[in-house]
C-alpha positions as CSV (number, residue, x, y, z in Angstrom):
1,M,-3.7,-16.6,-14.7
2,A,-2.6,-13.4,-16.5
3,K,-5.3,-10.8,-16.8
4,K,-6.0,-8.4,-19.7
5,N,-3.1,-5.9,-20.1
6,L,-4.4,-2.5,-19.2
7,L,-1.3,-0.7,-20.5
8,L,-0.7,0.2,-24.1
9,N,1.2,-2.5,-26.0
10,P,1.9,-1.2,-29.5
11,K,2.5,-4.7,-30.9
12,T,-0.9,-6.0,-29.8
13,E,-3.1,-2.9,-29.5
14,T,-5.9,-2.9,-32.2
15,F,-7.6,0.3,-31.1
16,E,-11.0,-1.3,-31.4
17,H,-12.4,1.5,-29.3
18,L,-11.8,3.9,-32.1
19,D,-13.5,4.3,-35.5
20,P,-11.6,2.8,-38.6
21,A,-10.2,6.2,-39.7
22,S,-8.8,7.0,-36.3
23,R,-7.5,3.5,-35.9
24,R,-5.5,3.8,-39.1
25,L,-3.8,7.0,-37.9
26,M,-2.7,5.3,-34.6
27,T,-1.4,2.2,-36.3
28,K,0.4,4.2,-39.0
29,T,2.1,6.2,-36.3
30,I,3.2,3.0,-34.4
31,E,4.3,1.5,-37.7
32,F,6.6,4.4,-38.3
33,F,8.3,4.2,-34.9
34,E,8.6,0.4,-34.9
35,N,10.2,0.5,-38.4
36,K,12.5,3.3,-37.2
37,G,13.7,1.1,-34.3
38,L,15.1,1.8,-30.9
39,K,18.7,2.2,-32.1
40,K,17.8,4.9,-34.6
41,L,15.4,6.5,-32.1
42,K,18.2,6.8,-29.5
43,H,20.7,8.0,-32.1
44,D,18.4,10.8,-33.1
45,D,17.9,11.7,-29.5
46,H,21.6,11.8,-28.7
47,E,22.4,13.8,-31.8
48,R,19.5,16.2,-31.4
49,V,18.2,15.4,-34.9
50,W,15.2,17.4,-36.0
51,Y,12.4,14.9,-36.5
52,A,11.7,15.7,-40.2
53,D,11.0,12.0,-40.8
54,F,8.2,12.0,-38.3
55,L,6.7,15.2,-39.7
56,E,6.8,13.6,-43.2
57,V,4.5,10.9,-41.9
58,I,2.3,13.5,-40.3
59,K,2.1,15.2,-43.7
60,N,1.6,12.2,-45.8
61,E,-1.0,10.6,-43.6
62,K,-2.6,14.0,-42.8
63,I,-2.5,13.1,-39.1
64,F,-2.5,16.5,-37.6
65,A,-5.0,17.7,-40.2
66,T,-7.4,14.9,-39.2
67,L,-7.0,15.1,-35.4
68,M,-6.8,18.9,-35.0
69,T,-9.1,20.4,-37.6
70,P,-12.6,21.0,-36.1
71,A,-15.5,19.6,-38.0
72,G,-16.6,21.9,-40.8
73,Y,-13.1,23.1,-41.8
74,G,-11.4,19.9,-43.0
75,A,-12.0,16.5,-44.6
76,K,-14.8,14.3,-43.5
77,D,-13.0,12.5,-40.7
78,S,-11.5,15.7,-39.3
79,R,-12.8,16.8,-36.0
80,W,-11.6,17.8,-32.5
81,D,-12.2,14.6,-30.6
82,T,-10.7,14.6,-27.2
83,Y,-11.2,10.9,-26.8
84,R,-9.0,9.9,-29.7
85,N,-6.5,12.7,-29.1
86,C,-5.8,11.0,-25.8
87,D,-4.6,7.9,-27.7
88,F,-2.4,9.9,-30.0
89,S,-0.8,11.8,-27.1
90,E,-0.1,8.5,-25.4
91,V,1.3,6.8,-28.5
92,T,3.7,9.7,-29.4
93,A,5.0,10.0,-25.8
94,F,5.5,6.3,-25.6
95,Y,8.2,6.6,-28.3
96,G,9.6,10.0,-27.2
97,L,8.6,13.2,-25.6
98,C,9.9,15.2,-28.6
99,Y,7.4,13.6,-30.9
100,W,4.6,14.4,-28.4
101,Y,6.0,17.9,-28.0
102,T,5.6,18.9,-31.7
103,W,2.0,17.7,-31.5
104,Q,1.4,19.6,-28.2
105,V,2.8,23.0,-29.3
106,T,0.9,22.7,-32.6
107,M,-2.2,22.3,-30.6
108,L,-1.4,25.3,-28.5
109,G,-0.7,27.3,-31.7
110,L,-4.1,26.3,-33.1
111,G,-6.0,27.1,-29.9
112,P,-6.3,30.9,-30.5
113,I,-7.0,30.4,-34.2
114,W,-9.9,28.0,-33.7
115,M,-11.2,30.2,-30.8
116,S,-11.1,33.4,-33.0
117,K,-13.8,34.8,-35.2
118,N,-11.3,35.3,-38.1
119,E,-12.7,33.0,-40.7
120,K,-9.9,33.9,-43.2
121,V,-7.2,32.6,-40.9
122,K,-9.3,29.6,-40.0
123,Q,-9.6,28.6,-43.6
124,K,-5.9,29.2,-44.3
125,T,-5.1,27.1,-41.2
126,A,-7.2,24.2,-42.4
127,Q,-5.3,24.2,-45.7
128,L,-1.9,24.5,-44.0
129,L,-2.7,21.5,-41.9
130,Q,-3.7,19.5,-45.0
131,E,-0.3,20.4,-46.3
132,G,1.4,19.0,-43.2
133,G,2.0,22.3,-41.4
134,I,2.9,22.6,-37.8
135,F,2.1,25.5,-35.6
136,A,3.4,27.5,-32.6
137,F,2.2,29.5,-29.6
138,G,4.0,32.8,-29.2
139,L,3.1,33.6,-25.6
140,S,6.0,33.7,-23.2
141,E,8.9,36.2,-23.2
142,R,12.4,35.8,-21.8
143,A,12.1,38.5,-19.1
144,H,8.5,37.8,-18.1
145,G,7.8,34.1,-18.7
146,A,4.1,33.6,-18.9
147,D,3.4,36.9,-17.2
148,L,1.0,38.2,-19.9
149,I,0.5,41.6,-18.2
150,S,4.2,42.4,-18.8
151,S,4.3,41.3,-22.5
152,E,6.5,43.6,-24.5
153,V,5.7,42.5,-28.1
154,T,4.0,45.5,-29.6
155,L,1.6,46.0,-32.5
156,T,1.9,49.5,-33.9
157,P,-1.0,50.8,-36.0
158,K,-0.1,52.4,-39.3
159,G,-3.6,53.3,-40.6
160,D,-5.9,51.7,-43.1
161,G,-5.9,48.4,-41.3
162,K,-2.1,48.0,-41.3
163,Y,0.3,47.5,-38.5
164,T,3.9,46.5,-37.7
165,A,4.8,44.0,-35.0
166,S,8.0,44.3,-33.0
167,G,9.6,42.4,-30.1
168,R,10.9,39.0,-29.0
169,K,9.3,35.8,-27.9
170,Y,11.1,33.1,-26.0
171,Y,10.7,29.4,-25.3
172,I,8.4,28.9,-28.3
173,G,8.2,25.3,-29.5
174,N,8.1,24.7,-33.3
175,G,9.2,28.3,-33.8
176,N,11.7,27.2,-36.5
177,K,9.2,25.6,-38.9
178,A,5.7,26.8,-37.8
179,A,3.4,27.6,-40.7
180,L,1.7,30.1,-38.4
181,V,2.7,31.4,-35.0
182,S,-0.1,32.7,-32.9
183,T,1.5,35.6,-31.1
184,F,0.4,37.5,-28.1
185,G,1.2,41.2,-27.5
186,K,-0.1,44.7,-26.9
187,I,-1.3,47.5,-29.2
188,A,0.9,50.5,-29.0
189,G,-1.0,53.6,-27.6
190,S,-4.0,51.8,-26.2
191,N,-2.0,49.0,-24.4
192,E,-4.8,46.6,-25.3
193,Y,-4.0,42.9,-25.6
194,V,-3.9,41.4,-29.0
195,F,-3.4,38.0,-30.6
196,F,-2.2,37.8,-34.3
197,V,-0.5,35.3,-36.5
198,V,2.9,35.5,-38.2
199,S,4.7,33.0,-40.4
200,S,8.2,31.7,-39.4
201,S,9.2,31.8,-43.1
202,H,8.7,35.6,-43.4
203,P,11.9,37.7,-43.8
204,N,10.8,40.0,-40.9
205,Y,10.6,36.9,-38.6
206,K,14.1,36.5,-37.2
207,L,14.9,33.1,-35.7
208,I,17.5,33.7,-33.0
209,Q,18.2,30.4,-31.3
210,N,17.0,27.1,-30.0
211,V,17.0,27.7,-26.2
212,V,17.2,24.0,-25.3
213,N,19.6,21.1,-25.9
214,S,17.1,18.8,-27.5
215,Q,15.6,17.4,-30.7
216,N,12.9,19.9,-30.2
217,Y,13.3,23.4,-31.5
218,V,12.2,25.6,-28.7
219,S,12.8,29.0,-30.2
220,E,13.6,32.5,-29.4
221,Y,12.3,34.7,-32.3
222,E,12.1,38.4,-33.0
223,L,9.5,40.3,-35.0
224,D,11.4,43.1,-36.8
225,N,8.7,45.5,-38.0
226,Y,6.8,42.5,-39.2
227,P,3.9,43.7,-41.4
228,I,0.4,42.8,-40.1
229,T,-3.0,43.6,-41.5
230,D,-6.5,43.2,-40.0
231,D,-6.7,39.8,-41.7
232,D,-3.9,38.6,-39.4
233,I,-5.5,39.6,-36.1
234,L,-7.3,36.9,-34.1
235,A,-8.6,39.0,-31.2
236,V,-8.2,42.3,-29.3
237,G,-8.7,43.3,-25.6
238,R,-10.3,40.9,-23.1
239,E,-11.0,38.4,-25.8
240,A,-7.3,38.0,-26.6
241,W,-6.6,37.6,-22.8
242,D,-9.3,35.0,-22.4
243,M,-8.1,33.2,-25.5
244,S,-4.6,32.8,-24.1
245,L,-5.8,31.3,-20.8
246,A,-8.4,29.1,-22.5
247,T,-5.8,27.7,-24.9
248,V,-3.5,26.7,-22.0
249,A,-6.5,25.3,-20.1
250,L,-7.4,23.1,-23.1
251,C,-3.9,21.9,-24.0
252,K,-2.4,21.3,-20.6
253,Y,-4.6,18.2,-20.4
254,N,-2.2,16.5,-22.9
255,L,0.7,16.6,-20.4
256,G,-0.9,13.8,-18.3
257,W,-1.1,11.5,-21.3
258,A,2.5,12.2,-22.1
259,S,3.4,11.0,-18.6
260,V,1.3,7.9,-19.1
261,G,3.0,7.1,-22.4
262,I,6.5,7.6,-21.1
263,C,5.9,5.5,-17.9
264,T,4.3,2.7,-19.9
265,H,7.3,2.2,-22.2
266,A,9.7,2.5,-19.2
267,F,7.7,-0.1,-17.3
268,Y,8.1,-2.6,-20.1
269,E,11.9,-2.1,-20.1
270,A,12.1,-2.4,-16.3
271,I,10.0,-5.5,-16.0
272,N,11.9,-7.2,-18.9
273,H,15.2,-6.4,-17.3
274,A,14.4,-7.4,-13.8
275,S,12.6,-10.6,-14.7
276,N,15.6,-11.9,-16.6
277,R,18.4,-10.8,-14.2
278,V,19.8,-13.1,-11.4
279,L,21.5,-11.7,-8.3
280,F,22.7,-13.9,-5.4
281,K,21.1,-16.9,-7.1
282,H,17.7,-15.2,-7.2
283,K,15.7,-13.5,-9.9
284,V,15.6,-9.8,-9.1
285,T,11.8,-10.0,-9.2
286,E,11.9,-12.4,-6.2
287,F,13.2,-9.8,-3.8
288,S,10.3,-8.3,-1.7
289,H,11.3,-4.7,-2.1
290,I,11.5,-5.1,-5.9
291,Q,8.0,-6.6,-5.8
292,Q,6.7,-3.7,-3.8
293,F,8.4,-1.2,-6.2
294,F,6.8,-2.8,-9.2
295,V,3.3,-3.2,-7.6
296,D,3.3,0.4,-6.5
297,A,4.6,1.6,-9.9
298,Y,1.9,-0.4,-11.7
299,A,-0.9,0.7,-9.4
300,R,0.1,4.3,-9.8
301,L,0.3,4.1,-13.6
302,I,-3.1,2.4,-13.9
303,A,-4.5,5.1,-11.7
304,M,-3.0,7.8,-13.9
305,K,-4.5,6.3,-17.0
306,L,-7.9,5.8,-15.4
307,F,-8.1,9.3,-14.1
308,A,-6.9,10.9,-17.4
309,R,-9.3,8.9,-19.5
310,R,-12.3,9.7,-17.2
311,A,-11.4,13.4,-17.2
312,S,-11.9,13.4,-21.0
313,D,-15.6,12.7,-20.4
314,Y,-15.9,15.9,-18.4
315,M,-14.1,17.9,-21.1
316,R,-16.4,16.5,-23.8
317,A,-19.5,17.2,-21.7
318,A,-18.5,20.8,-20.9
319,S,-21.0,23.6,-21.4
320,E,-21.8,27.0,-19.9
321,N,-23.8,25.0,-17.3
322,D,-21.2,22.3,-16.6
323,K,-17.6,23.3,-16.1
324,R,-16.5,20.5,-13.9
325,Y,-13.6,19.9,-16.3
326,L,-11.9,23.1,-14.9
327,L,-11.0,21.0,-11.8
328,Y,-10.2,17.7,-13.5
329,N,-8.3,19.2,-16.4
330,P,-5.5,20.9,-14.3
331,M,-5.4,17.8,-12.2
332,V,-4.5,15.7,-15.2
333,K,-1.7,18.3,-15.8
334,M,-0.6,18.5,-12.2
335,K,-1.5,15.3,-10.4
336,V,-0.9,12.8,-13.2
337,T,2.5,14.3,-14.2
338,M,3.7,14.3,-10.7
339,Q,2.6,10.7,-10.3
340,G,4.6,10.0,-13.5
341,E,7.7,11.1,-11.7
342,E,6.8,8.8,-8.8
343,V,6.5,5.9,-11.2
344,I,9.8,6.5,-12.9
345,N,11.5,6.9,-9.5
346,L,10.2,3.5,-8.4
347,L,11.2,1.8,-11.7
348,W,14.6,3.4,-11.5
349,D,15.1,2.0,-8.1
350,V,14.5,-1.4,-9.7
351,I,16.9,-1.1,-12.7
352,A,19.4,1.1,-10.9
353,A,22.5,1.8,-13.0
354,R,20.9,0.3,-16.1
355,G,18.7,3.4,-16.2
356,F,21.7,5.6,-17.3
357,E,22.7,3.4,-20.2
358,K,22.5,5.0,-23.6
359,D,20.8,2.2,-25.5
360,L,17.6,2.1,-23.4
361,Y,14.4,4.2,-23.8
362,F,14.5,4.6,-20.0
363,E,17.4,7.0,-20.2
364,M,15.1,9.4,-22.1
365,A,12.2,8.7,-19.8
366,A,14.1,9.5,-16.6
367,R,15.2,12.8,-18.2
368,D,11.9,13.8,-19.9
369,I,9.4,12.9,-17.1
370,R,10.8,15.7,-15.0
371,G,9.7,18.4,-17.5
372,L,6.0,17.7,-17.6
373,P,5.0,19.0,-14.2
374,K,6.8,22.2,-15.2
375,L,5.2,22.9,-18.6
376,E,1.9,24.8,-19.3
377,G,2.0,26.3,-15.9
378,T,3.9,24.7,-13.1
379,A,2.3,22.2,-10.8
380,Q,2.1,24.9,-8.2
381,V,0.3,27.3,-10.5
382,N,-2.3,24.6,-11.3
383,M,-2.7,23.9,-7.6
384,V,-3.6,27.5,-7.0
385,L,-6.5,27.1,-9.5
386,I,-7.6,23.8,-7.9
387,L,-7.8,25.4,-4.4
388,K,-10.8,27.5,-5.5
389,F,-13.0,24.4,-5.9
390,I,-12.6,22.9,-2.4
391,E,-15.7,24.4,-0.7
392,N,-18.3,23.5,-3.4
393,F,-16.7,20.1,-4.1
394,L,-16.7,18.9,-0.6
395,F,-19.7,20.6,0.9
396,N,-22.2,21.8,-1.8
397,P,-22.9,18.9,-4.1
398,S,-25.3,19.7,-7.0
399,N,-27.7,17.6,-9.1
400,L,-25.4,17.7,-12.1
401,P,-25.6,14.4,-13.9
402,E,-23.2,11.5,-13.6
403,L,-21.6,11.2,-17.0
404,P,-21.4,8.1,-19.2
405,K,-18.3,7.2,-21.0
406,N,-18.0,9.4,-24.1
407,D,-16.3,7.6,-26.9
408,S,-18.5,9.1,-29.6
409,L,-17.3,10.5,-32.9
410,G,-18.3,14.0,-31.8
411,N,-16.6,17.3,-32.3
412,D,-15.8,19.0,-29.0
413,A,-16.8,22.4,-30.1
414,F,-17.2,24.0,-26.6
415,M,-13.5,23.9,-26.1
416,F,-13.3,26.7,-28.6
417,T,-16.1,28.8,-27.2
418,Q,-15.4,28.3,-23.5
419,G,-14.5,32.0,-23.0
420,S,-12.8,32.9,-19.7
421,T,-11.6,30.0,-17.7
422,S,-10.6,32.2,-14.7
423,K,-14.0,33.9,-13.8
424,A,-16.0,32.8,-10.9
425,Q,-14.3,29.4,-10.4
426,N,-15.5,29.3,-6.8
427,K,-19.1,29.2,-8.2
428,I,-18.6,26.0,-10.3
429,L,-20.6,23.1,-8.9
430,F,-20.0,19.4,-8.8
431,H,-22.1,16.3,-8.3
432,D,-21.7,14.3,-5.1
433,Y,-18.3,12.5,-5.1
434,N,-19.7,10.0,-2.5
435,K,-21.6,8.3,-5.3
436,A,-18.3,7.0,-6.8
437,Y,-17.0,5.8,-3.5
438,D,-20.3,4.1,-2.6
439,Q,-19.9,1.8,-5.6
440,F,-16.8,0.2,-3.9
441,K,-17.7,0.6,-0.3
442,Q,-17.1,-3.1,0.3
443,L,-13.3,-2.7,-0.2
444,E,-11.3,-2.3,2.9
445,N,-8.9,0.4,1.6
446,I,-11.8,2.4,0.2
447,A,-13.4,2.5,3.7
448,T,-10.1,3.6,5.2
449,F,-9.6,6.3,2.5
450,R,-13.2,7.6,3.2
451,S,-12.4,8.0,6.9
452,Q,-9.4,10.1,5.8
453,I,-11.7,12.2,3.6
454,D,-14.0,12.8,6.6
455,A,-11.1,13.9,8.8
456,Y,-9.9,16.3,6.1
457,K,-13.4,17.8,5.8
458,D,-13.3,18.4,9.5
459,L,-10.1,20.2,9.1
460,V,-11.5,22.4,6.3
461,K,-14.7,23.1,8.2
462,N,-13.4,23.6,11.7
463,C,-9.8,24.8,11.5
464,P,-9.2,26.1,7.9
465,P,-6.1,28.0,7.0
466,G,-5.8,31.4,8.7
467,K,-5.0,34.6,6.9
468,E,-1.2,34.2,7.1
469,Q,-1.4,30.5,6.2
470,A,-3.6,31.3,3.2
471,H,-0.8,33.5,1.9
472,D,1.8,30.9,2.5
473,L,1.9,29.0,-0.7
474,D,4.0,26.2,0.7
475,F,1.3,25.5,3.4
476,M,-1.5,25.8,0.8
477,L,0.2,23.4,-1.6
478,I,0.1,20.6,1.0
479,Y,-3.4,21.5,2.0
480,G,-4.4,21.3,-1.7
481,E,-2.7,18.0,-2.2
482,L,-5.0,16.5,0.4
483,F,-8.0,17.8,-1.5
484,T,-6.8,16.6,-4.9
485,L,-6.6,13.0,-3.5
486,V,-10.4,13.2,-3.0
487,A,-11.1,14.2,-6.6
488,Y,-8.4,11.8,-7.9
489,G,-10.0,8.9,-6.1
490,Q,-13.4,9.9,-7.4
491,L,-12.6,9.7,-11.1
492,I,-10.5,6.6,-10.7
493,L,-13.5,4.9,-9.2
494,E,-15.9,6.2,-11.8
495,A,-13.5,4.9,-14.5
496,A,-13.0,1.6,-12.7
497,K,-16.8,1.1,-12.6
498,I,-17.2,1.9,-16.3
499,E,-14.3,-0.4,-17.3
500,N,-15.4,-3.2,-14.9
501,L,-12.0,-3.1,-13.3
502,D,-11.0,-6.1,-11.1
503,V,-11.7,-5.2,-7.5
504,D,-8.3,-6.6,-6.5
505,L,-6.6,-3.9,-8.6
506,V,-9.0,-1.2,-7.3
507,D,-8.1,-2.1,-3.7
508,Q,-4.4,-2.1,-4.5
509,I,-4.6,1.3,-6.0
510,F,-6.2,2.6,-2.8
511,D,-3.4,1.0,-0.8
512,F,-1.1,3.7,-2.1
513,M,-3.8,6.3,-1.9
514,V,-4.2,5.8,1.8
515,R,-0.4,6.1,2.2
516,D,-0.3,9.3,0.2
517,F,-3.1,10.8,2.3
518,S,-1.2,10.0,5.5
519,K,2.1,11.4,4.0
520,Y,0.5,14.8,3.2
521,A,-1.3,14.9,6.5
522,V,2.1,14.4,8.3
523,Q,3.6,17.2,6.1
524,L,0.8,19.6,7.0
525,Y,1.1,18.6,10.7
526,S,4.9,19.4,10.5
527,K,4.5,22.9,9.1
528,T,5.8,25.4,11.5
529,S,2.7,27.5,11.2
530,S,0.1,24.7,11.8
531,T,-2.0,25.3,14.9
532,A,-2.7,22.8,17.7
533,E,-6.2,22.2,16.3
534,Q,-4.9,21.6,12.8
535,M,-2.3,19.2,14.1
536,A,-4.9,17.2,15.9
537,A,-7.0,17.1,12.7
538,C,-4.0,16.0,10.7
539,M,-3.3,13.1,13.0
540,K,-6.9,11.8,12.4
541,M,-6.0,11.5,8.7
542,V,-3.0,9.3,9.4
543,K,-4.1,5.8,8.6
544,K,-2.5,2.5,7.5
545,P,-3.8,0.6,4.4
546,K,-5.4,-2.8,5.1
547,A,-2.9,-5.5,4.3
548,N,-4.1,-8.4,2.2
549,A,-1.4,-10.8,1.2
550,E,-3.6,-12.8,-1.1
551,R,-4.7,-9.8,-3.1
552,Y,-1.2,-8.4,-3.3
553,E,0.1,-11.7,-4.7
554,R,-2.7,-11.9,-7.2
555,V,-2.0,-8.4,-8.5
556,T,1.7,-9.1,-8.6
557,K,1.4,-12.4,-10.7
558,E,-1.7,-11.7,-12.8
559,Y,-1.0,-8.1,-13.7
560,V,2.5,-6.9,-13.0
561,Y,4.9,-9.9,-13.5
562,A,2.7,-11.1,-16.3
563,L,4.0,-8.2,-18.4
564,N,7.4,-9.8,-18.6
565,G,8.3,-10.2,-22.3
566,Q,5.0,-8.7,-23.5
567,Y,6.6,-5.8,-25.3
568,A,10.1,-4.6,-26.5
569,M,10.6,-2.0,-29.2
570,N,12.0,-3.3,-32.5
571,P,15.8,-2.9,-32.4
């Protein structure tokens, strides 16, 4: 018997978990795409058509205005609600990364504005959102990337609260049409950091080029003695610096949801194709390796969604006394997006050459899924952040509360008052991860996985990276991958308990988790710099998941193969 579909199905999803106003925004967005149809969606992708039709719906339905205006600045249903924003990120990416991207870079552009104390700009921004405006985040530069210290855009004081801004920014999404571009630079003379806003329609804003071959407009722009007043300045000095990092810390969470959306649509296409294709007198889905690809892809995708949804609870509960989200948020960006690549690879091995064909969504998915681990800080950069949490997470549990599911209609105000996200990360505390694992201790693969965790803790405690290894990022990335599996499993299990997930599915998820733990242990063992003690510790982590043929068949039939024919986009 088929079980409840845990993946988004736009044709049956009612969004009952949302309030009526939010529900309407999601269904209106789906309605637009299904009316557009797959053929037109693919045409626009191949011809790199600017998505003016989508932005018209955003304007008419006031979607960005409702979802991205904090309470108090917009209409009554406007609030910054991470819970419902997850749904919108998933829905837009389900139909195409470009549609998600314009939402994502608008959110980035709004971050510094809502974090600032400049009420004039905030009120103006709320009005521009009501009018359907999109926004941009002018941070990176061609020569320096996101190296903020080397920023060359300069704000030159002219006296009486007036300035001129000069310099170029590069790789700035929405830079062609942004109502306001939050721009980072330095003040001439003092070299202090500064954030200010400019308009892409101003004559001194010179749009130079679209730097990518895409529907997105990822701009290079130049400010040519652009006139600025005190009314345009968002922050100066350390506040401007913190604002830039805090904005990225907030918005990179969306990238995991983009991966979930892309993988879900690709999964439907793959299962529909394989279930209805016969080779050598057998359905493709009858081959054992195809079954394994599908079960692994499904388990990984469900785990991605469970982790990302649970992480939103920690973002919504964040305060000066609870900053656990600073671990889980970069993991949504790093771990979930990298798992998205794994899912697409597995599905591509199923549909093979069909994945290149121009008429499928999959062609877009295979291309776009690669970008997500590389945006808003590479996966490697985010791993460097995560490494700082290992000691307290594993060895110093606190009495911080276990959080309930947070699907309230609240406004997540702390995200705009979070201040520095880079200070004293090694002092951030976490509750005991064992509590999540204890709830499923009867499952064989959970027991195996916990033995791997114990072996990893022995490595960390008794033979941690030496001085040279600690400066070898390649070594530390593998070392960190082992740690992230512990936290990844924790939130998956917390979400599984909240959602009353079938234990068959939980155990199947930890089948691949055990294998991943072993894989990274072998990689660390194989590093040229690993010591004899570290190699011995790594071998203790190498385990095999517990086979259970009955469970595997139930998951295959009741969850995975049951999705055949459940969704196909309108032609």
